[in-house]
N, C-alpha and C positions, 0 to 999 in steps of 0.2 A: 701782393700774394697773400692769401689768407691760409688758415691752418688747414683746411680741407684740401686745398690745392697742393700745399707742401706735403701733407700725408700721402697723397696720390703719387707724388714724385718719389718719395721715400719708398713706398711699396713697389713701384715700378722698377726700382733700381738696387734694392736691398732686400735679399731673401733671408738672411740671418736674423733670427728673433732676438738673439743677444745684442747685435749692432742696432737693431730697431730699438730695443729697450734703452740701450746707451743714449741714443739721440733723443728719446722721449725723457730721459732722466736730465739730460742737459736743457731740454726745453722747460721742463719743471723748474730748474734752478733758475733759468733765465727769466721765466714769468715771475718768479718770486722777487728776484732782484729788481726787475722793472717795477713791480709794484712798490717796493721799498724806496725807490728812487724817483718815482712819479713819472716813470717812462711809459712808452706805448707797450703794453703787455703782448698784444698779438705780434708786433713786429719783432720783439725780443724772443718770444716763444718760437716763432717761425724760424728765426736765425738759429736758435739752438737745435731745432728739429732737423734742419737742412744740413747742418754743418758737415756731416760725414756720409751724405747719402750716396756719394760716389766712391767711397773707400772700398767697398766689397769688389767692385769691378776694376778699380784703378788704384791699387794700394799704395803705389809710389815708392817702392823699396829703395830706389835710387835717390830719393828726396830731391827730385827735380823741382826747381821753383816755377817752372812753366808747363810741365806736362803731368798728366795724371792727376791724383788727389792733391790739393783741392781745385787745382786750375781747371781740370776737365769739368768739375761740377759747377764751378763759378761761370765758365763760359755757358754752359747749358742753362744756368739760372737767368743769365743776362739775356739769352735768346728768347726766354720765356717771360720776360718783363720783370723780373725781380729787381728791387731797388738796389742802387749802387752802394747805399750804406750797409745793407745786408751782405752783398757780395764782398766788400772790403773787409768786414768783419770776419766773414768765413775765410778769405784768403789770410788774413792776419792770424788766424788760430793755429796755422801751421808755421812753426817758427822759421823754416827753411825757405819759405817763399820771399822773405825779406820785405813783406808788406808790413809797414808800421801800423800798430794798433793805437789809432789816434781818438777815436769816439769811445765814449764810455761803453757802448754796446760791444765794440770790438775787445775792449780790455776785460770786461766781465765774461765774454766767451772764452777768452784765453785762460783766464783764472779758474773757470769752472769745469772746462771740459775734462781734463785729466782727474780733477778731484771727484767727479762723479764715478769715474772708473774705479778709483781706489775705494771709495764708500760701497760700491757694488761688490768688489772683491771681498771686503771685510765682512759684508752680510752674507755672501755665499759660503764662507767658510764656518759660519755658525751652524751648529746642528739643526736649528730650526730654519735656517735661510730666511729669516724674517727681519727686515730692517727696524721694525718695532723695537727689537732688542739690542740694537747697536747704540753704543754710547761714544761720545767724543774720546774717551779714555782709550777705548778699543782701537779707533782709528789712529790716535796718536801712537799707540804701541806698535801697530802694524806699520805706520809711517816709518818707524826707526829700523824696521827689518828690511834691507834693500833687497833681499832675495823675494820677500813677498810682494806680489803683483809687480814684478820687476818691470813690466812694460809701461808702468805709470811713471811719467817724468815728473818727479817731485820738484826738481829745479824750476820747471815751468810754472808750477802751482805757486811756488814761493815768488818767482819773478812776476807773476800776475798779481798777486796780493800786494807786492811792493809798489807796482805801477799804479795801483788803486789806493794805496794808503790803507789797506785792510790788514787787521790783524789776522793771522793764519788761524789761530784757534776759533775765533768768531767766525770766520769764513767757513771752516769746517763745519761748525755747528749750524750755521744758517743753511748750507746746502743739504746737510743731513736732515734738518726739520723739514725743508721743502720736499725732499724725497719721501720722507715718512708720510707726509700729508697725502701723497698720491701714490703710495706703494703699490696698490693693486694694478695701476696703469704700467708699472715697470717690472712686474712679476716679482716683487720683493715683499 
């Protein structure tokens, strides 16, 4: 599946511009990590772009491992010829599915997903709402405020970093830099 096909799926299933921007932010971070690790940038980008395409319609408030997000979306992707590696990574990004994150692709998706949300939130509280002005220091300050972006699961970010052997500060800076490079694409 290429990026154009993935984007078509996103736009067919997701109306929320903020959710689309989140998926694009994860795509950007995934492409940057693929490049850093000598992996397939298209595959990693498509994985990031598609990971939440079913969330708006099937949010899974019950945290079912087999119903709604991401299970519904992964079944849809399989029916449309998406690779099993991408499907497994998407299943694994939701802790409650119980799907182990074994590939580097799956581990990076898990470590990156929530962090892009935190960085976006830090950006949007700035008067300018411009990511270009966000510094690592600002992210770390907001990280400590549990009431700030309370929906961001900080434990999952830490768990993801630990599974990869990444330093948390370096991971934050890397994702921030990737998002800054393509800020116009994500409305920041």
